[in-house]
C-alpha positions in Angstrom: -16.3 -30.9 14.7 -13.4 -32.4 16.2 -12.8 -34.2 12.7 -13.3 -30.9 10.7 -10.5 -29.2 13.4 -8.1 -31.8 13.0 -8.4 -31.7 9.4 -7.5 -28.0 9.1 -4.4 -28.7 12.0 -3.4 -31.1 9.4 -3.8 -28.9 6.3 -2.0 -25.8 8.4 1.4 -28.2 9.5 1.4 -29.1 5.9 1.3 -25.7 4.7 4.4 -24.9 7.2 6.0 -27.4 5.6 6.2 -27.0 2.3 6.8 -23.4 2.5 9.8 -24.0 5.1 11.7 -26.8 1.9 11.0 -24.8 -0.6 12.1 -21.7 1.3 9.6 -19.7 0.9 9.1 -16.2 3.3 6.2 -14.1 2.4 3.1 -14.2 0.1 1.7 -16.7 -2.2 -0.8 -18.6 1.0 -2.8 -19.1 -1.6 -1.0 -21.3 -3.9 0.9 -23.1 -1.1 -3.0 -24.3 0.6 -4.2 -24.3 -2.8 -1.5 -27.0 -3.2 -1.9 -28.9 -0.1 -4.8 -29.7 -1.1 -3.8 -30.9 -4.3 -1.5 -33.1 -2.7 -4.1 -34.8 -0.3 -6.3 -35.4 -2.8 -3.4 -36.9 -5.2 -1.8 -38.8 -2.4 -5.7 -39.7 -1.3 -6.9 -41.4 -4.5 -2.7 -43.3 -4.3 -3.5 -44.7 -0.7 -7.3 -45.6 -2.0 -5.8 -47.7 -5.0 -3.3 -49.7 -2.9 -5.3 -50.3 0.1 -9.0 -50.3 -0.9 -10.1 -47.3 1.7 -8.5 -44.4 3.6 -10.2 -46.8 6.8 -7.5 -49.5 5.8 -4.3 -48.1 6.0 -1.9 -48.8 8.7 0.5 -46.8 10.9 2.9 -46.8 8.0 1.1 -45.9 5.3 -0.3 -42.8 7.1 3.6 -42.1 6.9 3.9 -42.5 3.4 1.0 -40.9 2.5 2.2 -37.7 4.7 5.0 -37.8 2.1 3.1 -37.9 -1.5 1.2 -35.6 0.1 4.5 -33.3 0.7 5.9 -34.1 -2.2 3.0 -33.2 -4.5 2.4 -30.1 -3.2 5.5 -29.2 -3.7 5.5 -29.9 -7.5 2.1 -28.1 -7.8 3.7 -25.2 -6.2 6.8 -25.4 -8.0 4.4 -26.2 -11.2 2.9 -22.5 -10.6 5.6 -20.8 -10.3 7.3 -21.9 -13.4 3.8 -21.3 -15.2 3.4 -17.4 -13.7 6.6 -16.6 -12.5 7.0 -13.3 -10.3 4.0 -11.8 -11.3 2.0 -14.0 -8.0 4.2 -13.1 -5.9 3.4 -9.7 -5.7 0.3 -10.4 -6.1 -0.8 -12.4 -3.3 1.2 -10.4 -0.4 -1.5 -8.4 2.2 -3.8 -10.1 3.9 -6.6 -12.0 1.6 -9.5 -10.0 1.0 -11.8 -12.6 -0.8 -14.7 -11.3 -1.9 -13.3 -8.4 -2.9 -10.9 -10.0 -5.0 -13.4 -12.2 -6.3 -15.8 -9.1 -7.5 -12.6 -7.2 -9.2 -11.7 -10.9 -10.7 -14.9 -11.0 -12.7 -15.2 -7.9 -13.5 -11.7 -7.2 -15.1 -12.1 -11.2 -16.8 -15.4 -9.2 -18.2 -14.0 -6.3 -20.0 -10.7 -7.9 -20.4 -13.0 -10.4 -22.7 -14.6 -7.3 -24.0 -11.8 -5.7 -25.0 -10.5 -9.0 -26.1 -13.2 -9.6 -28.3 -12.6 -5.8 -30.2 -8.8 -6.2 -30.6 -9.4 -9.8 -32.6 -12.1 -7.5 -34.8 -10.7 -4.8 -35.2 -7.2 -7.3 -36.2 -4.5 -6.3 -34.1 -3.0 -9.6 -33.1 -2.2 -10.1 -36.7 1.3 -9.6 -37.5 0.9 -7.4 -39.9 -0.9 -5.4 -37.1 -3.4 -4.5 -39.7 -0.6 -2.4 -41.6 0.3 -4.7 -44.9 3.9 -5.8 -43.6 4.9 -1.7 -43.3 5.5 -1.0 -40.2 3.8 3.0 -39.0 1.6 2.5 -42.3 -2.2 4.4 -41.8 -3.9 0.5 -41.6 -2.1 -0.1 -38.2 -3.0 3.4 -37.7 -6.7 2.7 -38.6 -6.7 -0.1 -36.3 -5.6 1.4 -33.5 -7.9 4.0 -33.0 -10.7 2.0 -34.1 -9.9 -0.2 -31.3 -9.5 2.4 -28.7 -12.7 3.8 -30.0 -14.3 1.0 -29.8 -13.2 0.1 -25.8 -13.8 3.6 -24.6 -12.5 5.3 -21.5 -8.8 5.0 -20.7 -8.0 3.5 -24.3 -9.1 7.2 -25.7 -6.6 8.6 -23.5 -3.6 6.0 -24.2 -4.5 7.0 -28.2 -4.1 10.4 -27.6 -1.2 10.1 -25.5 0.3 7.8 -28.3 -0.4 10.3 -30.3 1.3 13.1 -28.9 4.3 10.8 -29.3 4.8 10.3 -33.1 8.7 10.0 -32.8 7.7 6.9 -31.2 4.5 5.4 -33.1 5.5 6.8 -36.4 3.3 9.4 -38.0 1.3 8.0 -40.1 -0.2 6.0 -36.6 -0.1 9.7 -35.1 -2.3 11.1 -37.5 -5.2 8.6 -37.3 -4.8 8.7 -33.7 -4.8 12.4 -33.3 -8.8 12.5 -34.1 -9.5 10.6 -31.3 -12.0 12.7 -28.9 -12.5 12.2 -25.2 -16.2 12.8 -24.9 -16.9 12.6 -21.6 -20.7 12.7 -20.3 -21.1 14.6 -17.1 -21.2 12.2 -14.3 -25.0 12.5 -11.6 -24.7 15.7 -9.9 -25.8 13.6 -6.8 -23.7 11.4 -7.3 -20.5 14.1 -7.6 -22.3 15.5 -3.9 -21.5 12.5 -2.5 -18.3 12.2 -3.5 -17.9 16.5 -2.2 -19.2 14.8 1.2 -17.0 12.1 1.7 -14.2 14.5 1.4 -15.1 17.9 2.6 -18.3 17.1 4.6 -21.9 18.6 3.6 -21.7 20.7 0.7 -23.9 23.8 2.2 -21.7 23.7 4.9 -18.8 24.3 3.4 -19.4 26.6 0.0 -22.2 29.5 0.2 -23.0 28.6 -3.6 -22.7 25.2 -5.0 -24.2 24.7 -9.0 -25.4 21.5 -10.1 -24.3 22.0 -13.8 -20.9 21.2 -14.5 -18.5 23.9 -16.2 -16.6 21.0 -18.2 -16.6 17.0 -18.2 -13.3 14.7 -18.6 -12.7 11.0 -18.0 -10.8 11.4 -14.7 -12.8 14.8 -13.3 -15.1 17.0 -13.5 -15.4 20.7 -12.4 -18.6 23.0 -10.7 -18.6 26.8 -10.0 -18.9 27.6 -6.1 -18.8 30.6 -4.5 -17.1 30.4 -0.5 -18.9 32.4 2.4 -15.9 34.7 1.7 -17.6 35.4 -1.4 -14.7 34.2 -3.6 -15.7 32.8 -7.2 -13.8 28.9 -7.1 -14.3 26.4 -9.0 -14.4 22.3 -7.9 -12.7 19.9 -9.5 -14.8 16.7 -8.5 -13.3 13.2 -9.1 -16.0 10.9 -11.3 -17.4 8.0 -8.5 -16.1 4.9 -9.2 -13.3 6.0 -11.5 -10.4 4.9 -9.4 -11.1 1.4 -9.9 -12.1 1.8 -13.2 -8.9 2.7 -14.3 -7.5 0.7 -12.4 -8.8 -2.3 -14.3 -8.4 -0.7 -17.7 -4.8 -0.3 -16.7 -4.3 -3.5 -15.2 -5.5 -4.7 -19.3 -3.6 -2.3 -20.9 -0.5 -4.2 -19.2 -1.7 -7.2 -19.8 -2.7 -7.0 -23.5 0.9 -4.9 -24.3 2.7 -7.6 -22.5 0.8 -9.8 -25.2 1.1 -7.9 -28.6 4.9 -7.6 -27.2 4.9 -11.2 -28.0 3.1 -11.3 -30.9 3.5 -8.7 -33.2 6.7 -7.1 -34.8 5.0 -3.9 -35.1 4.6 -3.2 -31.0 8.0 -4.2 -30.1 8.6 -1.9 -32.6 6.8 1.1 -31.4 7.5 0.3 -28.2 4.6 -0.3 -26.5 5.1 -1.9 -23.7 7.4 1.1 -22.4 4.1 3.3 -23.8 1.8 1.9 -21.6 4.2 1.8 -18.7 4.6 5.7 -18.8 1.3 6.2 -19.4 0.6 4.1 -16.6 2.4 6.1 -14.3 1.1 9.4 -15.0 -2.3 8.5 -15.0 -1.8 7.2 -11.2 -0.6 11.0 -11.1 -3.6 12.2 -12.3 -6.1 10.1 -9.6 -4.3 12.9 -7.4 -5.5 16.3 -7.1 -3.2 17.0 -4.5 0.0 16.6 -7.2 -2.1 19.2 -9.8 -3.0 21.5 -6.2 0.9 21.5 -5.7 1.9 22.4 -8.7 -0.7 25.2 -8.9 0.9 26.8 -5.5 4.8 26.0 -6.7 3.8 27.8 -9.9 2.8 30.7 -8.2 5.4 30.9 -5.8 7.8 31.6 -8.9 5.6 34.3 -10.4 7.9 37.9 -10.1 6.2 41.2 -8.6 6.8 42.4 -12.6 5.1 39.8 -14.6 1.5 40.1 -16.2 0.7 36.7 -15.6 -1.0 35.3 -12.4 -2.2 31.2 -11.6 -5.5 30.8 -10.0 -5.1 30.2 -5.9 -5.6 26.5 -4.4 -8.3 26.5 -1.9 -5.7 25.7 1.7 -8.0 23.4 3.4 -9.9 22.0 0.8 -7.7 20.0 -1.3 -8.1 16.0 -0.9 -7.0 13.4 -3.7 -9.8 13.3 -5.3 -11.7 17.1 -4.9 -9.8 19.9 -6.0 -10.9 23.8 -4.8 -9.4 26.7 -6.4 -10.5 30.5 -7.7 -11.8 30.5 -10.9 -9.9 32.0 -13.6 -11.2 35.7 -14.9 -11.4 36.7 -18.5 -11.6 34.8 -21.4 -9.4 32.5 -23.5 -6.3 34.0 -25.3 -7.9 32.0 -28.7 -11.6 34.0 -27.9 -13.0 36.0 -31.0 -11.9 39.5 -29.8 -10.3 39.1 -26.7 -7.1 41.0 -28.2 -9.7 44.2 -29.7 -8.4 47.0 -29.5 -4.6 46.4 -28.6 -1.4 46.9 -30.4 1.2 45.0 -31.4 3.4 46.2 -28.7 1.3 45.4 -26.0 0.7 42.1 -27.6 4.4 41.1 -27.9 5.1 42.2 -24.3 2.3 39.7 -23.1 3.9 37.0 -25.3 7.3 38.0 -23.7 6.4 37.5 -20.2 4.5 33.8 -20.8 7.9 32.8 -22.8 9.8 34.5 -20.0 8.1 32.7 -17.4 7.5 29.0 -19.2 11.8 29.1 -19.9 13.3 30.4 -16.2 10.5 27.4 -14.9 12.2 24.9 -17.2 15.8 26.5 -16.9 15.8 26.6 -13.1 14.3 22.8 -12.5 11.0 23.6 -11.2 7.9 22.5 -12.2 6.6 23.8 -15.6 2.9 23.7 -17.2 3.2 21.0 -19.7 -0.4 21.8 -21.9 -0.1 25.3 -22.4 -2.3 25.3 -25.2 -5.1 28.2 -25.5 -7.2 27.2 -23.5 -5.5 26.7 -20.4 -3.9 30.6 -20.8 -6.6 33.5 -20.3 -6.6 36.9 -20.9 -7.4 38.8 -17.6 -10.4 42.5 -17.7 -6.6 44.1 -16.3 -4.7 43.1 -19.1 -2.9 39.8 -17.7 -2.8 35.9 -18.5 -3.9 33.8 -16.7 -2.5 30.2 -16.4 -5.1 27.1 -15.7 -4.7 23.4 -14.9 -1.8 22.3 -13.7 -3.0 18.7 -14.8 0.2 18.4 -16.9 3.6 19.3 -16.0 6.7 18.6 -16.4 10.4 19.1 -14.4 14.3 18.9 -15.7 16.8 17.6 -14.2 19.8 19.3 -15.2 21.5 17.7 -18.0 18.1 18.5 -19.4 18.6 21.9 -18.6 22.3 22.0 -20.3 20.7 20.2 -22.8 17.7 22.6 -23.9 20.4 25.8 -23.8 22.7 24.5 -26.3 19.4 23.5 -28.4 18.3 27.1 -27.9 21.8 28.5 -28.5 21.7 26.2 -32.0 18.4 27.1 -33.5 19.2 30.8 -32.5 23.0 30.9 -34.6 21.7 28.0 -36.9 24.6 25.5 -35.9 23.7 22.1 -36.1 26.6 20.7 -34.3 25.7 22.6 -31.0 22.4 20.9 -31.4 23.5 17.5 -31.6 25.9 18.3 -28.4 22.6 19.4 -26.8 20.4 16.2 -27.8 23.7 14.0 -27.2 23.8 15.5 -23.5 20.1 14.0 -22.9 19.5 11.1 -25.4 20.8 7.6 -24.9 22.7 6.3 -27.9 21.3 2.9 -28.6 23.4 2.1 -31.4 27.1 3.7 -33.6 26.5 7.4 -35.1 27.5 9.0 -38.0 27.8 12.5 -36.6 28.6 13.8 -39.7 25.5 12.5 -41.1 23.5 14.0 -38.3 24.7 17.6 -38.4 23.7 17.3 -42.3 20.3 16.0 -41.1 19.6 18.6 -38.6 21.0 21.2 -40.8 18.2 19.8 -43.7 15.5 20.5 -40.7 16.8 23.8 -39.7 16.2 24.5 -43.7 13.6 23.5 -44.3 11.1 24.6 -40.9 12.5 28.2 -41.5 10.0 30.3 -43.3 10.7 33.4 -45.8 10.4 35.9 -43.2 13.4 33.7 -40.7 9.8 32.1 -39.0 10.1 29.2 -37.2 7.5 26.5 -37.7 6.8 25.1 -34.1 6.6 21.6 -35.7 10.4 21.8 -36.0 10.7 20.5 -32.6 8.4 17.3 -33.3 10.8 16.7 -36.6 13.3 16.7 -34.8 12.5 14.0 -33.2 12.1 11.6 -35.5 15.3 12.6 -36.9 16.8 11.6 -33.4 14.9 8.2 -33.6 16.3 7.7 -37.0 20.0 8.2 -35.6 19.1 5.9 -32.7 19.0 8.8 -29.8 16.4 7.8 -27.7 15.5 11.0 -25.5 13.8 10.5 -21.8 10.4 11.1 -21.7 10.5 14.2 -19.8 12.3 15.8 -22.6 9.6 14.8 -24.9 7.2 16.3 -22.4 9.5 19.6 -23.1 9.5 19.2 -27.3 5.5 19.1 -26.9 5.2 21.5 -24.4 7.6 23.8 -26.6 5.4 23.3 -29.6 2.0 23.9 -27.8 3.6 27.1 -26.6 4.6 28.4 -29.7 1.3 28.3 -31.1 -0.2 30.1 -28.0 2.5 32.7 -28.7 1.2 33.1 -31.9 -1.9 33.1 -30.7 -1.2 36.2 -28.5 1.6 38.0 -30.3 0.9 36.8 -34.2 4.2 36.9 -35.8 6.3 35.8 -33.0 9.9 35.1 -33.1 10.9 32.8 -30.4 14.3 31.7 -31.1 15.5 35.5 -31.0 13.4 36.4 -27.6 14.4 33.4 -25.9 18.1 35.4 -25.2 16.1 38.7 -24.4 13.6 37.2 -21.8 14.8 34.2 -20.9 16.5 35.7 -18.0 20.0 35.1 -16.6 20.8 31.0 -17.0 20.6 31.9 -20.9 22.1 35.2 -21.1 24.8 33.3 -19.4 24.7 30.5 -22.1 24.4 32.1 -25.3 26.8 32.4 -28.1 29.9 34.5 -27.0 30.6 37.5 -29.1 33.9 37.8 -29.8 37.2 35.1 -29.5 38.3 36.0 -26.4 34.9 35.8 -24.7 34.8 32.2 -25.8 38.5 31.3 -24.8 37.9 33.2 -21.3 33.9 31.2 -20.9 35.8 27.9 -22.2 38.6 28.4 -19.7 36.4 28.8 -17.2 34.2 25.9 -17.8 36.8 23.6 -17.9 39.5 25.2 -15.2 39.1 21.9 -12.5 40.0 20.0 -15.3 42.5 21.8 -16.4 44.2 22.7 -13.0 44.3 18.8 -12.6 46.0 18.2 -16.2 49.5 18.4 -15.2 49.2 15.7 -12.2 47.7 13.1 -14.8 50.0 13.4 -17.2 52.5 12.7 -14.4 51.5 9.6 -13.4 51.0 8.4 -17.0 54.8 9.2 -17.5 56.0 7.6 -14.3 53.6 4.2 -15.1 55.2 4.1 -19.0 58.6 4.4 -17.8 58.0 1.6 -15.1 56.1 -0.8 -17.4 53.7 -0.2 -15.0 51.1 1.2 -17.4 48.1 -1.7 -17.5 44.3 -0.6 -19.3 41.7 -2.5 -17.8 39.0 -3.8 -19.5 35.1 -4.6 -18.1 33.3 -7.3 -19.2 29.2 -7.6 -19.4 29.4 -3.7 -18.2 26.1 -3.3 -19.8 23.0 -4.9 -18.1 21.3 -5.7 -21.3 24.8 -8.2 -22.2 24.3 -9.6 -18.5 20.3 -10.1 -18.8 21.4 -12.7 -21.8 24.3 -14.3 -20.2 22.1 -14.7 -17.2 19.3 -16.0 -19.1 21.4 -18.1 -21.1 23.2 -19.8 -17.9 19.7 -20.1 -16.4 18.7 -22.4 -19.5 21.5 -24.7 -19.7 21.8 -25.0 -16.2 17.9 -25.6 -15.6 18.5 -27.8 -19.0 21.2 -30.4 -17.4 19.5 -30.8 -13.8 16.3 -31.4 -16.0 18.1 -33.9 -18.1 19.7 -35.4 -15.3 16.6 -36.0 -12.8 14.9 -37.3 -16.5 17.9 -40.1 -16.2 17.6 -40.6 -12.8 13.8 -40.9 -12.7 13.6 -43.4 -15.7 16.4 -45.2 -14.1 14.0 -45.8 -10.8 11.0 -46.4 -12.7 12.4 -49.9 -15.0 14.3 -50.7 -11.7 13.0 -53.8 -10.4 12.3 -53.1 -6.4 10.5 -54.6 -3.5 7.4 -53.7 -2.5 7.0 -51.4 0.0 3.9 -50.7 2.4 2.0 -52.5 -0.1 3.2 -50.4 -3.5 6.5 -50.3 -5.3 7.8 -47.4 -3.9 10.5 -46.2 -6.2 8.8 -46.7 -9.3 6.4 -44.2 -8.3 9.1 -41.9 -7.5 10.4 -42.4 -10.4 7.1 -41.4 -12.5 6.6 -38.1 -11.1 10.3 -37.5 -11.2 9.8 -38.6 -14.8 6.8 -36.4 -15.2 7.8 -32.8 -13.8 11.5 -33.2 -15.6 9.6 -33.9 -18.9 7.6 -30.6 -18.2 10.9 -28.6 -17.4 12.1 -29.7 -20.6 9.1 -28.6 -23.0 9.1 -25.6 -21.6 12.4 -24.3 -21.7 11.8 -25.5 -25.7 8.6 -23.4 -25.8 10.7 -20.8 -24.5 13.0 -21.3 -26.8 10.6 -21.9 -29.9 9.3 -18.1 -28.7 12.4 -16.3 -28.7 13.2 -17.9 -32.1 9.9 -16.4 -33.2 
């Protein structure tokens, strides 16, 4: 027992020394302990070979053995750091839970091997990715669709998300992925009841009545009808048991797979697969917390005005947690249901469509949370003639630049002015290369002519085609803006169901509130001049001061122009990587040269062996490892 305690103390002291020498402040405890154990094993082998056994080592040899343990442990830690980079730091922080980590690692490994086998079978790791060398070809789309279908689970949702962003994955790929369907089977009612019990308590004490037959089932949650003790009819959205762990496992695999495809295939880099997965990761984690959906529904209810013929189901306070959402049950049926508008005259349907459009525009242009998936299945018509919006699991929010860009977009579409549309998208997007504005205006003009029908109606696919045009010209829009465009496409389809022949562009200035009306095109030259003067009043007031300052500097010969080198983050990253590699190569080369000299030196034995030669061999091995790793990185960059 005493020997065991002594061994543990020796290991802990060695761990402390190694961490102090390497400057490790936090994390990487398991790596350091493993490195010390490996160092002790290597040192024991060397000492045994020199002295013929551990028990024969003199006192001076123990000091040399301790030094060998430290050196070998430091080399192992640095080797692991070289192989894993910064990923090991983030994962090993906190209190170790070996049993839980082993279970998760086993589950993740089995799932990863299953997905990897599917990926290999479908040919996604081939350089062409199943696309016959044509980026975004239909064969690539089929390979992705079949891979996602075979993998199931969260991979199907990723495919559906990619299909909703054809401007990023190209139209042929999006068309193939659009056929993916999330066919989730209902969970065991007993398991769903257990989740409700864990979150709210025994269901019979919370609800007067609850059904075991779900109204609908999805990959994350499913809904059950119920009744509260106060006789209110509600629906309970329950998170699937174990779905959080399953999603965490699949998200980890998706990140790993996307990184691997990004390194090995051209099509993944061109489609921005790694960035797509990162955004999908964030959205999926938000969907796992039902409190976010509940807060979005509450915000929408607060934004409703008394005159709006629209309502939103109330979220029941005190009965909503991260895994359970309870809200009032929607009354009526979908606007797309047969006979939903029987007996309605066109003017009444027009007023209802105006109300829905006005509410959505007010939410978008005021910076509030807006419903990002207003398809007909999420819009009900009630018996009292009002509309009811349900399912706020998908929402969006626009920043001030995006709101200004949306107004310019509506103005440009209303007046058919490509230049106004261009100004709007340039205000929002990120320009990745130089743009020929005249060519962009001509392409936008052609897009407007193609998407306007003979009755001056706008094709709902206008916004989708606009994203493709912007992509061709190197203009990248943020995820919130692409969400906005998808919402507008879906909203147009729903408005067409409510009021056939609905003219969104003509209705937007009429129903969008004061913000749209104030920013609409001026009706006279004098109004245009007055608006321009008001918008630029501050700049015009300061203009004489700036002109005077520049004139005085010119007269004194003191006018200077300052440029900023490496002002872009990408340039800094490239230069930093180049400098780091150069420094590492110089250090490794110097270490290799000095180690070779030490290895060839005819040094006298110390403590029974040639310590200088041994250190030279260790240094030569380490420097060779670093140089080989640099060579591998250079070869990967070339490919």
